[in-house]
C-alpha positions in Angstrom: 90.2 162.4 1.7 88.6 159.1 0.4 85.0 158.9 2.0 85.1 163.0 0.5 85.8 161.5 -3.4 83.0 158.9 -2.1 80.2 161.7 -1.1 80.5 163.6 -4.2 79.8 160.2 -6.3 82.6 159.1 -7.6 83.0 155.3 -7.7 85.2 152.8 -7.1 86.1 149.3 -8.6 88.1 147.3 -5.9 90.1 144.8 -7.3 91.4 141.3 -5.3 93.7 142.3 -2.7 92.4 145.8 -2.0 90.0 143.5 0.3 92.9 142.9 2.4 93.9 147.3 2.4 93.4 149.7 5.4 92.7 146.3 7.8 93.0 148.9 10.7 90.4 151.5 9.7 86.7 149.9 10.3 85.0 151.9 7.8 86.7 150.8 4.8 85.2 147.1 5.3 82.1 149.5 4.9 83.3 151.6 2.0 84.2 148.7 -0.1 81.4 145.6 1.2 83.8 143.2 2.9 87.7 142.7 4.7 90.5 140.6 4.3 91.5 139.6 7.7 95.5 139.4 7.3 95.9 137.8 10.6 93.6 136.5 13.9 90.9 138.3 15.9 90.2 138.4 19.0 86.0 139.0 18.6 83.8 138.7 21.8 86.7 136.9 23.8 86.3 134.1 20.4 89.3 134.0 17.9 88.4 134.8 15.0 90.4 133.0 12.5 93.1 134.8 9.1 91.3 134.4 5.6 94.0 132.1 3.5 94.5 132.7 -0.3 95.4 129.0 -2.5 97.4 129.9 -5.6 96.6 128.6 -9.1 93.0 127.3 -8.3 90.8 126.5 -11.3 87.4 128.1 -10.1 83.4 127.9 -11.6 82.3 130.8 -11.7 78.3 131.5 -11.5 76.9 134.0 -12.1 74.5 135.1 -9.1 72.4 137.9 -10.7 71.6 137.6 -14.1 70.2 141.1 -14.5 72.4 143.7 -12.9 74.0 145.8 -16.0 78.0 144.4 -15.1 76.3 140.7 -15.2 73.2 140.5 -17.4 73.8 137.9 -20.9 76.7 136.3 -18.5 76.7 132.8 -18.2 78.9 130.7 -15.5 83.1 130.5 -16.8 85.9 128.0 -15.5 89.1 130.8 -14.4 92.6 129.9 -13.5 93.1 131.9 -10.6 93.8 132.2 -6.3 91.3 131.8 -4.4 90.6 133.7 -0.5 89.2 132.2 2.1 86.9 133.0 5.1 86.6 136.9 4.3 83.9 138.4 5.9 81.7 139.4 3.3 78.9 142.3 4.6 75.5 141.2 4.1 73.9 144.6 2.7 75.5 144.1 -0.5 74.7 142.4 -3.8 76.1 139.6 -5.2 77.3 138.6 -8.1 79.7 136.2 -8.6 79.7 133.2 -7.0 81.6 130.0 -6.9 80.8 126.6 -5.2 85.4 125.9 -4.6 86.0 123.7 -1.4 88.9 126.7 -0.7 87.0 129.9 -1.3 84.5 131.8 0.3 81.4 131.5 -2.1 81.0 135.6 -2.8 83.7 136.3 -5.1 81.6 139.4 -7.1 79.0 142.1 -5.7 78.6 145.1 -6.2 76.8 148.8 -4.0 77.2 152.3 -3.1 78.1 153.9 -0.3 77.5 157.2 0.5 76.3 158.7 -2.9 79.2 156.5 -4.9 78.4 153.0 -6.5 81.0 150.3 -5.3 82.1 146.7 -7.1 84.6 145.2 -5.5 85.3 141.5 -7.6 88.2 138.5 -5.7 89.4 137.6 -8.9 92.4 139.4 -10.6 95.6 137.3 -9.3 97.2 137.6 -12.6 97.8 137.0 -16.1 95.8 134.3 -16.6 92.9 136.2 -15.0 93.4 139.5 -17.1 93.7 137.0 -20.5 90.1 136.0 -19.5 87.2 137.2 -22.0 84.4 137.3 -19.8 87.0 139.0 -16.6 87.9 141.1 -18.9 84.2 142.2 -19.6 83.0 141.7 -15.9 85.5 144.4 -14.9 84.9 146.6 -17.8 81.3 146.3 -17.3 82.1 147.0 -13.1 83.9 150.7 -14.5 81.0 151.4 -16.5 78.4 150.9 -14.1 80.3 152.5 -11.0 80.8 155.6 -13.5 77.2 155.8 -13.6 76.3 154.0 -16.7 74.3 151.6 -17.4 74.5 149.8 -19.8 77.2 148.3 -22.2 77.1 150.6 -24.3 78.3 152.7 -22.2 75.6 156.0 -22.4 74.3 157.7 -19.4 
C-alpha cells in the first residue's frame, strides 16, 4: 500500500527514527534513501556493524545545497540533538544538510524521488530541543511543502 501511494505521487517527509524502520524490507531503504542498521549484518562474508546513536550532542550543521527550495536562503546553524553514526546513505540522494560532527554520518538531510513522489529525510528531530529550534521548524515546513509539490516558500504550486 505504501509503494502504491508513492506510485500515485504522494510525497513523504521522514524524520529521525524512521531511518531505522522496516529493517527487513529492502525497498524501504530505496524509498527513504538510507538505512540505520539496528544490528550487525554479514554482507559478502564481512561483518557490517550496526549504526550508533549519541544523545545530547551540539551539532554544527552546514547547508550543502543552497539552491534547493527546502534550504534556499538558509545559513549554517547549531542544534542540540541526537546524532546517528555509520548509517547507510544511497548515492542517488540530493544532500541538503551536512555536519562534520565526529559522532555523526556527514549527510543528515536529503531529498530524492521515488516513483512519482518527492521524498525528504531529515535525521534531526529527536526531542523538544530540535522541535523548538527555529531553523529546524523552517526546514520541516519547507520539506512538507516541497514533498507536496510546492517549490516556493509561499506554498504555491
